[in-house]
N, C-alpha and C positions, 0 to 999 in steps of 0.2 A: 304741871307734869312735864318732865323733861324727856323729849322724845329722841335725843340724841343717842346714837348707838356707838359705843367704843369697841373697837377690836384691837387685840393685841397681835403684833407681828414683829419679827425681828428687824432690827435696822439694816442688817446685811441684805435681807430678802427685799425690803423695800427700796433700798438703793439700787439693787441689781434690776429690779423690775422697772424702776423709773428710768434707769439708764438705757435699758433695752428699748422702752417707749420713745425715749429721745433719740436713740440711734436710728430706729426704724423711721421716725419722723424726718430726720435729716436725709436718710437714704431715699425715701419715697417723695417727699415734699420739696426737696431742695437740689440735692447734689447729682443725682444720677438721671440720665435721659431715659425716656420711654422707648423701648424697642420699636414701637409701631411708627410714631411721627418724629422721633429723634430729638424731642424737645424736653427740656425741664419746666416745671410748673410756671416759673417767671417768664420764660420766653413764650410759652403758650398763651399766657394771659395777656402779655403785651400784644401779640399778633391778633388775638380775639378782640380785644379792646379796640384796636385800630381798625379791625374789620367792621366792628359796630359802629364806629365813627365814620364809616364809609371813606376810609383813607386809601382806596385802591391806587394802583400805579398811574391811572389817568387823572386822579384828583390832584388838587393843589396841595403843596406841603403845609403841614400845621406845626405849630411851635411844639417842640419836644416836651416842654412843660405841661402842655394840655394833655398830651398822651400820658405822661407820668401821672398826672392828676386823676385821669380817667381809669387808669390801670390800678392805682392805689386806692381809690374811693370805692370801686366796684369788685375788684377781684384779688388784689394782692397787698393786704395791709401790712406792709414791712417798710424798710427804709427807703426814702426817695432816691438816694444815691445809688443803692444797689439795683433798683429797677433801672435807673438811667444808664449805669454801667452795662447792664445786660442788653438793653436797647442799643448802646453805643457799639458793642461787639458785633451785634447783627448787622450793623451798618459798615463795618470795616472790611474793605476788600483785601486786606492783608490778614485778617483773621478768619474769615469764612471764604471758602471756595466759591460759593454762590450766596452773596449777602441777601438777607431777607428784608432789610430796611434800606430804603433810597434816602440817605441823609443829605441834608443841605446845610453847609457850614463846617466847622472844624470838628472832626470827629476822631482826632488822634492821628498819630503817624508810627512808623516803624521805628523811630527814635525814641519811643516811649512817651511822647508827649501825650498828655491827657485831653480828652475832648473839651470843648468850650462848655460853659455852664448851660444847663437845659433851657435857660430863658433866651439863649442866642441862637440855639440850633433848631432846625426843623426836619420833619421826617414824614414819609408815607411809606406804604408797602411796595415792594418790588413785584414784578409779574410772577417770579417763582413763588414768592410768599403767598400770593393770591392762589396758586395751585394747591397750597397746603390747605386752604380753606374752602375750596370748592365743594358744593353740596352740603355744607354743614347745616344749611336749614332744612334738609331733606331727611331728617331723622337718621342720619348715617352713623353717628356716634352717640354715646350716652352723655347726658347732662347731669350735673349735680348742683345743689344750691350753693351760692357763694358763702363767704364767711359770716355774713349776717342775714342770711336766708331772704335776701330781698329780690334777687335774680338768680338765673342759673348760668353756669359756665360749663364749657365742654371738658370731660375727662381726657379726651385725646382728640387731635384733629384727624380730619379725613385723610390728610397727607397723600395727595395724588402722587407726589414725588418721594422716592426713598431718601428723606432728609437726613437721616442718621448716617448713612453712607456717604452721601455727597458732601455734607458739611461736617461731619464728625462730631465729637464732643470731648470736653475735658471737665473733670469734677472731682473733688475730694470729699467723701462722706465719712462716716465714722466706722474704721475698721475696713474700709475698701475704697477704691477709687476707679475712675475711668479715664482712658486716654485713647480716644478713637480718632484715627486720621480721617481726612476728607478724601474723596475719590472723584474721578471724572465721570460726569452725569452720563455721557453717551456709553461708557464702559459698563456702568452699572445698569443702565436700561437694558443693554444687550444681554447681561448676565440674568436678569430678571425674566426675559423672554425665554432664554434657553432653559432656565430652571422650571419654567411652567411647562415647557415641552418635554423636559427630561428630568422629572422629579428626583431620580436616582443619581444624578450628577454629583460627583465628589468635588472637594476643593480644588484639586488639580485641574480638572476640567473648567471649572468656573474662573481660575486664574488664567485660562486661555482668553477671556474676555476682560476680566479686571486684572490688569498688569500689576498694580500696586497702588499705593497712596498717590494722590495727586494734590499737592499742597498749594494753597493760595499764593505762596511766595516762590513756587517753582523749586529749583535745586535739583541735585543728582541723587538717586538712591542707588547704592551699590548692593549687589546679592540678592537675585531673585529667589534663591533657594530659602533664604531667611524669611522673605516676604511669605512664601507658601507655608512654611512651618508656623509663622505667627497667625496666618489666616486659619490654619487647621485647628490650632489650640485656643485661639482668641488671645494669645499673649506671646510677646517676643520683641527683640530689638531690630530696628531698622536704622541703618547708617546713611545720613544725609549729608552731602557736601555742597558748598556754594558752587554756582557756575563761575568758572574764572578763565581768563585768557592771559597768556604771556605774549607781551608785545616787545619786539626788539626796536631800540631807538638807535641813536647815533653811537658809533664806536661799540663798546661792549656794555652799554647801558640798557637795562631792561625795565619794563614795567609789568606788575601783575594787576590785572583788571578784575574786579569782582562785580559780576552783573545781577546775581540773585543770591539770597541768604536762605539758610535752612529756615524752617517754620519757627515763627515766635522768637527769633533772635533779634535782640535790640540793637539796631545799628549803632547808636551813639555809644552805648557801653562796649560794644565790640571794638570800636575804634580807640576809645580809651584804654582798653586792655592791651591792644597792640602797642599803642604808645608806650605804656609801662614796660612791656616786655623788651621793647627796643631801648628804653631808657636804662633798664636794668641789665642790659646786653645779654639777655636770655635769646633774643633773636638779633643776629648781627647781620648787616648787609642792607637794612632798609634806611634810605636816605630821607624820604619824605612820605607822608601820608596825606591824601586829599579825598574829600567827599565831594563828588561831583554830581550827586543825585539830583534829579529834578522830576517834574510831573511825568515825565516820560519813563522813569524807572530808576532803579539803583545803579550806581556806578561809583566804586571806590577804587582809588588808584594808590598802588604802592610803588613809589619810585626806589629802584634799587642802586646800590652804589656800583661804581664801574668794577668789573671783574668779578662780581657776585654770581654765584650759579642760581638762577631763578627758581629751578625745580626744587632745590635744597630749601630754600626760603619758603616756598609755597608749602612743602611738607611740614616744615616748622609751624607754619601758620595753621595748618589742618590739626597738628598735634596739640598746639597749646591754646588755641582759641576756638570760639563756636562757629568758625567757618566750616568746621566738621562737627556734627552732632548726632547723637543717638536718640531716635524717637522710639520710646518704649510702648509698644501697643499693648493695651490692657482693655479689652473689648467687653466692659461691663455695662449692662443696661437692665432696665426693669421689664421683665416679661409679664404682659398683661397690665402693666403699670403698677405692680405691687411686689413682684419677687425678683430681687436682684440676683443676676446670674452672669457669669462670664460665657460669651457665645462666640463661636468662629464664624467665618464669613458666611458659610452656607446657612447656618443658623439664622444669621441676621436677615438674609435674603428670604428665607422660609417664613420668618415672623412678619416681614413687610407684605409678602404674598397673602399670608392669612388674614392680615389686616385689611388688605384691599378687597379680599374676597368678602369679608364681612361687611365693608363699606358698600360695595357694589350690589350685594344682596339686599341690604337695608335700603338703599337708594331705589332699587327696583320695586321692593315691597311698598315703599311709600309712593312711588309713582303709580303703582297698580291701584292702590287705595284711592288716590286722587282721580285717576282716569275712570275707575269704576263709578266713582261718585258723579263725575262730569257726564258720563255715558248715561247714567241713571236720569239725570235731569233732562238730557237731550232726548231720551225715550219719551219722556213725559211730554216735551214740546212738540215732538213729532205726532203723537196721538192727538194733541190739541190741533195741530195744523190739519191733520187728515179729517177731524170733525169740527173745523173752525166755526161754522155757522151755528151748530148746536151748541158749542162751548160758549159763544157770545150770547146765545139765548138764555143759557143757564146763569151766567153771570149777571145779565140784565134783570132776570126775574129774582135774584137774590138780594134780600134787603141789606145785608152786610157783607164785608169781605170774608169774615169767618164763615158765614152761611154758604157763600160761593165756594169757598175751599172745601167744605164738607160735602157739598152737592157734586163737585167735580171728583172728589175722592170716591164717593159712593157710585157715581154713574160710570166712571172709566176704570175703577180699581187702581187709582194712583196713590202714591205716597204723599205725605203732607208736604215734603220737599218739593215734589214735582208739581203739586197743585200750587204751591206758593210761587214757584217759577213760572207757571202759566199765567198767574194773576199779575206778575211783575213784568210780563212781556209788553214791550211798547208796540204801538200800532205799526210804526215803520218797519218792524221786524217781520210783519206779515207780507211784505213785498216779495214778488216772486223770486228775486235773486237771494234775498235773506233767507227764504224758506230752504232753497237749494243749499245754501252754505251750512244751514243747521243739519240737513240730512247728510251732507258729506262729511261734516265734522263727526257725526255719529258713526259713520262707517269707518272713519280713521281711528276713532277712539276703540272701537270693537277689534279693529286689527291690532292696535297697540296693546290692548289687553291681553290678546291672545299671545303676542310676542313677549310680554312681561311675564306671563304665567309660564311660558316655556323656559325663559331664562331661570326663573326661580325653581323650576323642576329639574334643570340640567346644569350641574356645577361646571361642566366644561364650557358651557357658554359664558359663565361668569369669568372664567379664566381666559377666554378669548376677548372679552371686553377689556380686561385688565391688559392683555398683550397689545390690544389696539391702542388704548389710551398711553401706554408706555412708549410705544414707537412714536405716537404724536408728540409726547414730551421731548423724546430725543430729537426729533426733527426741528422742534421749536427752540430748544435751549442748549443743544450740543454745542461744545467748543473744543478747541485743541487741547490736548494734555500739556500742562505746564511742567510738571516734574519728570525728568527723564529717568528711565529705569535701565540700569547697567547690569547685565547678566552676571559678570564675575564679581566676587566678593572682593571688598577692599583689603589690603594687607593691614592686619591688626597691629595697632601700635602697642607695644607692651609699656605698662605703667612704669617699669623700672627705667625706661629710656627717659622719662621725664622727672624721675625722683632721684635726688642724690643718694648714693650709697654710703651713708654717714653712720658712725657708731650711734647706737641708741640704747636707751634703758627701757625695758618692758617691766611694768609692776603689776602684780596681780593680788587682789584682795580675797579674803575667804568667802565673802558673800558674792564673789564672782564679778567684780569689777575690774577693768583693765585700762591701763593708760601708757602711753609712749612718750617718753621725755628725752631731750638731748642730754648727753653726758656732761654738758656745761651747766646743766641746771643747778648742781651742787658744787659750791666752792670748797677746795680742800681745806681741812682744819687740823689742829693738833687733836690727838686721842685725848679722851677724858673731857671734851668740850660738850656744850649743851645742844649743838646741832642747830638745825633751821627746820622750818615747817616743810614737811616732805610731800604728804599725800592727805588732802581732806577726805576723811571717811565718815559715813553716816554712823549713828549711834549703833554700837554693838558689832560693828565690822572691824576687821584687822587686817594688816598686810600680811600676805602669805608668802609671796616668792618675788624675787627680784632677778632678772637676767640681763646681761649685757650682749648685744648682738649688733647686726647692722640693718638698715631699713629694707634691703632687699631680700634678707633671709627669710626662709619659711619657718614658721613657728608650729611645732607639734604640741598639741594640748592633750595630755593624758588625764583621764578621769579616774577618780577613786573607784569607779565601777569596772576599771580595766579597759576602758576604750580609748581611741586616739582620733583626734580631729586636727585640721590643719588650716592656717591662714598665713598670708604674708604678713610681715612685720608693719609694712606701711598701711596695711588695711585698717590697723588701730590708729585712730586719729591722734595726731600730736597734741600734747596737752601741756599745762604749766604745772608747777609743783603743787599749787594749793587747789586744783580741781580733782573732783572725785574720779573722773574718767567715765568710761561707758560700760554698760552691762554686757557680759559675754554673750547673752541671749541675741544681741544685735549681730553677732558674727557667727556663732556656732549653734548647731542643732543639739543642745544639751537635753538629755531626758529628765523626767521628774525624779527628785531625790538623788541627783547626780551633781557632782562638783568637780571642778578642775583642780587636780592635786598636784600636777607638776608640769611645767612648761619646758620645752627644749628647742633650742635654735638649730636648724639644719645646716647652718653655715659650714661648709666643708663636708657635708654628710657623704659625698661620694668618695671622700678620702679615708673613710673609716669603714671597717668591716662589720662590726656589730654594734647593737644597742643593748645596754644592760639595764634591767629594772629591778628595783627593790620595794617590798611592801612594809607596811607598818609592823607586821608581825614577823618579820625577818626572813620571808621568802625572796629568793633572788632568781633571775632568769636572764639568758643570753639569747638574743634574736638577731637574725641577719638584718642589715639596714636595707637590704633589697625588699624586705616585707613592708616597708614604710614609704616606698617611692610613689605609689599611686593610692592616695588616700581619698575616697569619695566624700561628697559633702555630708552624707549622713554618719561618716566615720567608720572605723573598723575595730574589731576586737584586738587588743593588745596583749592581754594576758587573762587567763581563766583563773579567777580568784576563789579561794576557799571561804567558807561561810565567815562573816564578820571581819574578814581581812580587807585592806585597802591598799591600792597602788599609790605610792607617795613619791618615789624617786626614779628618775630616768637619766641616762648618760650614754655617751658614745664611748666605745671600748674597742681596742684592737688586740692582735695576738701578742702575748708575752706582757700585757698590762697586768698590774696588780689591782685588787679591789680592797677598800676598807669600809666597814660599816660602824657606825657609832649609834649608841642608844642614849636615851635622855637620861638614864642613871649613871652615865659614865662608862659604859662598857664599850669595847670595840673589838672587832676581829679583822684580820688583815691576811688575805690569802691570794694565790695566784690565779690569774684568769683561766688558765688551762684546766682548773678544777671544775669549770663550768662548761658542759658541752652545748653546742648550738642547738636550740630546739624550734619548734614551729611557733608561729605568732600566737596561736590560739591555746597553747600548752600552759600548764599551771606554774612551772618553775620548781625549784628545789629549796631546801632550807639553807640559809646563809649563816644564821647564828642562832644559838639556843638561848632564849631570853628568860629572865626571872618573871614572876607574875607583876603585873601592873608596870612593867617596862616595855619601851617600844623603840623602834628605830627613828632617829631624827636626822640622820645624814648619811650619805654614801659619797665616797670620792673614789677616783680613778687615778692611779699612778702610771703615767705613760712609760712604756718600754723605751720610747725614744729619748726620754729625758734622763739627765743623771740622778740616780736614786738619792744621792746625798744632798741634792738641791731641793728635794720635795719637802714641804711643810704641810701639816695637817692644821687648818685654821678652825678653832672652836670658839663659838660665842655662846654665853649662857644667858638665861632669861633676865637676870638682874644687870646685865651690861658688862659682864667680865669676859675676857677673851685672852687667847694665847695662840702662838704658832710653834708647834713642836715638830722637830725633824722626823720624818717618816722612818728613819732608820732606827728610832727608838722603839718602834713597834716590830716584833718578830713576826716572821711568816708562819702561819698556822694552817691547819686543814679547815676547810669549809665545814660549817655545821656545829662547831664547838662553842664554848661559853665565852671564849675570847679573853682579853686582858683589860686592865683599867687604862681609860683614855684621859681622864681628868679628875681631879679632887672635887667632889660636888658636896656642897653643904647649903645651909639656909641662907648664907650671905650671897652665895654665887647664884643660886637658883639652878634649876635643871638645865641641861644642854638644850638649846633651841635648833642648833644646826651645825654642820661640820662640812668642810670641803677641802680639796687638795689644791695647793698651788706650787708653783716652781720659781724659786729665786734664780736670777741669772748671775753672771759673774761680775757684775758691776760692784765696786768695793763699797759703795754706799747703800747697797741693798735696796736700790729704788726699782721697783718693778710695776708699780700701779697704786691704785687707792682702793680702800674698803668703803662701801656704802652700807650703813646699817639704818634700817627703818623699824621704828617701834610699832607696837600694835595699835597705838592711837595716832599714828602718822608722823611722829617727830623723826627727823633724820639727821645724820651726821656722816660726813665723808672725810676720811683722813687717809694719810699715806700708809701704805702696807708696812714700811720700814718702822712705823710707830708701834706696831704690834711686837711685843717682846718674845723672844725665842725662849721657851721655857721647857722643863722636863714633862714627861708623859703624865705623871701623877700630880702636878701642880694645879692651882685653881686659876692662875692667869691674873691679869690686872684689870682695873676698871677702864673700860673703853667709852662709855656713854653715860651721862647723868640724864636722868629723866625729868622733864618739866612737870609732869603731871603724876600726882600720886597713884600708886597702883599700876603705872604703865610698865610694860616689859618688852624686851627686844622681841620682834616678830619675825624679821627676815634680813639678810644680807647677801651682798655680792661683791665681786671683785670688778673693778673697772680698769 
């Protein structure tokens, strides 16, 4: 008989459920620290294994290999190297503000050197690590079975010290991460005591004690306001600089001395980076670089050339290297060991105090049980002492130990434990002094029981104990702050100061991928060629739009739903021709069922008065450029759309300019800008052209009033690669809202029009004004000189501009360079 039960479930649901299980396992069991003891499971298991091995700070060092084996065999059945890496970090005084492992041997360096193999190094616990484990045998924390149910391990450590705050934590889970800075132990202890006395204290008040992060490697933090904001929300940036000195030598020669580095900066890589910058002349004025670091600390020397301004060089070093770095606080931890949550500074202190309340309560409860048990035994002994002659007589008359026990229980109403204790008492304990000691001990136990019962009944007494222990820890382990906090904020360096303002090409695909290319990515060819590979696109994706701008320009992203968002051109990572690019979701807050339909460079936006927009169904609208100067991260409404209409084209426009709209079936309308009145950003717009059924707008062009009308051309390209440049004077001025005139001869050979734009020829006799870049829907590209596009009449079909390599490919987008 087959007892297997089969159940049907969708693959999607099964994958989703399995992935969620995996994600929670990574979050809880690997990557995030517990808010109570500040440890991840692997670190907790290492410390507990060493505790069980009796490797306290007074013990002899043991081989790391032994510790790794103990941890792997009993508690953490994962990779030995992963466990050793965790042990190593806890021993590094440049990684942890207060190391938990006392390492002997090579445990790595700030130059990125790895620790020696675990068969060579030795370790034991530091005194601070032992404080994390104090009272663990007194039922202060819950224990759970280990991975093979052979022994138990603690779910959390008693953590007499607020380890999460004093040592910080870093980790990347699935869908979340933590980046917690370290702090000064004395400051944290003061904050804990203050919060116990003043539970309603806010973050600002707590920051009177905890000035800011205190990193193991020191450095200087700028902007205490930023620190307070990050502590309030649990998230925010903190700018750290190296500690530096400028020393004047002989003549006009100077030295820049670096004494401390920002947290986790690799010194060797930093020096290599500076050397490359000097070699490539991005930093000029550095004559020599020396690393004079030794066991006493870091010392990097930059010898400057004669006549160099040292402050300028130092600012360049801050701008271009990790001598200045931003530490992004992301204070995510596990509440109760299971719930991941971002918590501010006050929340973390509250969680620590709650944990200590639980630990101290359970410790008192455990001691009360033990004390009561001992007092119970002592009471039995006192009864026996007070009736010693009769007790001895009863014992002598009893034939067995069991009979003696029963007789004592019956005679003096003792418990079995008391009777056993009397029977096991040795004769020397009946001496006068020993009897006195037993009675004194009983008195002490009764006083202790009363005190413990009072502690358990009064939460304030528990808080007083926590305060007392916290002050003792401060007195025992407090040291000077290493990281200096500077009140004023550092002057922000603009990204554009470090990025060349070069011409660039922005390419957008219909599926929402974007990439930025150099204009030199495509060589110029003759029209009619096969082009080169331009953009790798995934199956079903096509190129939507190409614009040419500069790296410093703002790019406005208009969506088909009528919203506008904004980023800098340099925010789009530079790519090669054959890469797919990045999803716009990495840059913009795009809503569901929303796509980017048009992009516009704001280069020179202040020099223009209005922005003009056109929709697929022929609606047109003119809005002041001032309405788009301050675009919030979540975007703004650009136009109110009618049902089933889409915003597709956007351009800059000024007074006395003219506008032309072109449809896919070859219709166009050309009218003056003054026929459009300026309206509000959220308004709907007016009719630009009356379209036939199944026809729609494919292009909009603006003829500038500042240009000579006779020099303007309308460039049209069709789906099958045909194109032409028609003088704008061939199109008569009409009233907005009409059916327009013919713009091109459209047939099966040419395919429908895919786009149209205006350009202005200059007065050069050979008509060289730039190049045309055409990209097909499947990513094929060709760049050719604009003079190669023939000047033809308004109703002609044009000439073949591009031959497609793949069958069924069509022209997707084009731009002028």
